[in-house]
N, C-alpha and C positions, 0 to 999 in steps of 0.2 A: 767225485773229482771236481775241483774248483779251478777256475781261471781268474786272472786279474787283468781285465781289459780297461776298466775305468775305476777310479777310486770309490765310486758309489756302489761297486760290486761288494764292498766291505761295509759291514755295519760299524757303528762307532765302538761297539763292544769288541768286534774282531780287530779293529785298528788298535784298540787298547791292549788287546792280547799280544799283537805283533810288537808293539812298542815295549811292553813289559818284558817280552822275550829278548828283544834287542838289549835292553838294560841289563838283563841277567847275563847275556853273552859278554857284555862289556866288563861286568864284575867277575865272571867266572869263565874265562876263555878256554881253559883246559877241559872243562866239562863238555864242551861241544866239538872238541878237536877231531873226533872220529865218527860223529853221528851220521854222516853221509858217506861213509867209507865205500859202500857198494852202490853209490848213486852217481849218475852223470847228468850234467847240465849242457844243453846246446845253446850257444849264443848266435842267433841269426840276425846279423846287423846289416841291413840293406842301406844304411845311411851312416855317415861318419860319426864316431863317438870315441871319446877317451875315458871320461869318468864312469859313465854307465857300464860300458862293456868291461872295463878292467875291474870295476867294483863287483859286478856279477862273478867274474872269473875269480877274483880274490876271495869273495864270499864263499863260493863252492869249495875252493881249495882249502880254506881255513876250517871248513866243516869236514874235511877229509875226503871230499868227492873229486871227481874228474870233470874236465870241461873240453868240449869240442865245438866246432862251428866255423863261421866265417865272419870276417870284419869288412869284407868287400864282396858284394853280391856278384860282381863280374868274374870272380874266381870260382863261382859255383855254377850249377846247371841253370840258374836264373838267366845267365847270359845266353842260354840256348832257348829261352822262352818258357821255362818251367814256371807254373803258377805257384802262388803262396800256398794254396791248399795242397798241391802235390808235393811241394817241398816239405811241408809239415808231415804228410803221410809217410814220406821216406825217412825223415830224421827221427820221428818218434820210435822207429824200430831200434834205434841205437841209444836212446837216452830216456831219462825218467821225467824231465821237465825242460821246457823251452822258454828262453827269453828272446823276444823279437823286437827289433826296431825297424821302422819302415817309413818312408817319406809320405806314403798315402794314408789318409785317414781311413780307419776301419780295416786295414790289412790284418792286424793281429786278431781282430774279431772274426774275420773270414777264416783264418787259420784255426781258431778255436772251435769253429762249427764242425770240423772234421777230426779234431785232435783226440787221441786216446791218452794223452798226458797233459798236465797243466801247462797252459800258455800264459806267459807274463808279458804284458805290453810294456816295452821299454822305451816307448815314445812313438806315436804315429802322427806324422804331419804336424799340424797346428792344433790337433784335437786334445790329446791327453798324455800325461806322463805320470802314472800313478805311483811308481816306485820313487820318483823324485819327490812326490808329495809326502810319502811316508818318511823319506829322508828329512824333508822340511819340518814335519811334525815332530820327529824325534829331536831335531836340533832345537826347535822352539821349546820343547819340553825340558831338555837338558839346560838350556840357557836361561829360561824364564821360570821353570818349575811348574808350569801349568799350560793348559791348552784352552783356557777360557778367560774372559774378562780382560782383554787387552785390545789395543788398536794397532792394526797393521796397514802399512802403505805399500801398494804395488806400483812400481815405477818403471816406465820405459815402454816396451813393446807389449801392450796388453791385448792387441788385436790378434797377433799370431802366437803369442806366448803360451804354449801348451802347459808349461809348469804353473803359470798363473791360473789358467782355467781349472786345472785339477785342484790346486790349493784352495781356491775360492770355494769349490764344491765341498771340500773336506771341512774347512773351518766354519762354513755356514751352519754346520750341525752342532757347533759348540756354543754354549751360553755366553752371551755378552761379548762376542768378538765383533769389533767395529772395523770397517774397511774403508780406506781412502784410495781412490784410483788416480794415479798421476801419470798423464800421458798427453801428447799433442793430439789434436783432433784426428789426424790420420791414423793413429794407433790406439784409439780408445777401445775399451772393452766391448766385445760384441754383446748384443742385448740378451742372448740366450744364457749368458753367464752372470747376468746381474741379479743380485739377491737383495733382500731387505737389509742385509748386514752392511751394504755399501752406503755409507752416510754422506759421501761427498766425492765429486769428480773435479779435479783441478788440472791445470796445464803445467804448473811448475813445481819443482821439489820444494822450493822455498815456502810455498803456501801451506805445506803440510808437515814438514820435518819436525817441528817442535812438538807436535801432537802424537808422535809415533812411539810405540813400544817396540815394534819390529818394522824394519825397512827392508822390503824385498825388491832388490834391483834386478833388472833384466837387460840383456843386450838387444839392440835393434837387429833383427835377423835378415840379413841380405838375401839368404836363400829362399825366403818366403815371398819376396817381392817379385811381381811381374813387371812393374814399372820402375826402372832403375832411377829415373828422374825423381820419383817420389822418395825412393830410398835415400838419395843424396840430400834431399831436403830435410829429412828427419833423423839421419844417422847419428848426429851429434846433439840430439835434443837434450840429453841429460848427462851431467858429469858430477859425480860425488867426489868432493875433495875435503881436506881438513877444515877449510874456511866454512863450508856449509855445515859441517858437523858441530861447529860451535853452538848452533841453535838447537841441536838434538839433545834428547834426554841423556843423562850420564849412563843410564843402563839400557839404552836402545840397542837392539840386536840387529846387525846388518847382515843380511843373507843375499846370496846370489847363486843360481843354479850352475853358473859357469858354462862355457868359457866367457870371460869378459873381454871386451875390446878396449873401449876408452871410457866406459861409463863409471868405473871406479878407479881413481888414480892409485898407483902403487903406494903413495904416501899414506893412504888410509890403512894399509895392511897391518901396520904395527899398533893401530888403535885397538884397545881391548874389546871394543864393541864390534869389531870386524870378525864375524863368525863363519865366513864362507869357506875357509879351508878346514875348519873343524866340521863344517857341514859335509864336506867330501868324505871324511872318515866315517861320519855317522851313516852315510849311504851304504857302506860296506856292512855295518852291523845290522841295519834294518833289512837289507837284502838277505843276509844270513837268516834272520828271523822269518822273513817271508817264504824263503825256500822251505824251511822246516814246517811252516804252517801249511803250505800247499801240498807238501808230501805227507802230511799227517804225522809228523815226527815231533811236533811241539805245539 
């Protein structure tokens, strides 16, 4: 039995297998329609989510399986003080696999310690979001045709951005991937995520945009701040508009884990380089592939 708590739980070969399965699902949807007919997924979301929760739900349903769980922990026995580990011990009696989102770092890992079914970390605090990383990798692969030999810029909240932390860990294992970090001092990347692949740290998007093959935008996350004055100072640090894109490469791919607030203006949406809504759909396919992988079905 395998869990996915951090993207480093998967080897590059296993990531390749999951991405290849996702591509096969895209090409042959009918082949996978009933493969999970007798399986159930629990979505235990202790924190608000739109894309990730619905993506997991849609993924399991398209595989022919069923879904149960909660999208608000206060409607469950968590409101009575039940621990994560006890919730897992209860829910695993009803399902074959669990996807869990939690505001506290390490909560899915605690659940995995007692679980008898696979646990998928669907985001824990500012730590990691491995299924978003698989989504990002599939999107880059489909948009650029490769996962090596390109320059990516991470822009915005690099301090609390769990999607950035996971993607850096994943892409650092591929040959020739250069990374530029674009953030104000208050939101710079924590030292534990810095790798040799990071070639530059800058404060403005203008300093880096012409060099990028992939631009990964992120929102400034108010819910991660303890100091609201600090949040107010940095919340509008970056704004991507068509004028700034004039200096970007014609084949630059713009990604965003979403939701966006004001860091990408709607005028960018029609630009062919804007891939963030295609990225959402890729999330469903890669989660289908991951479910099959963890259940030993593909």
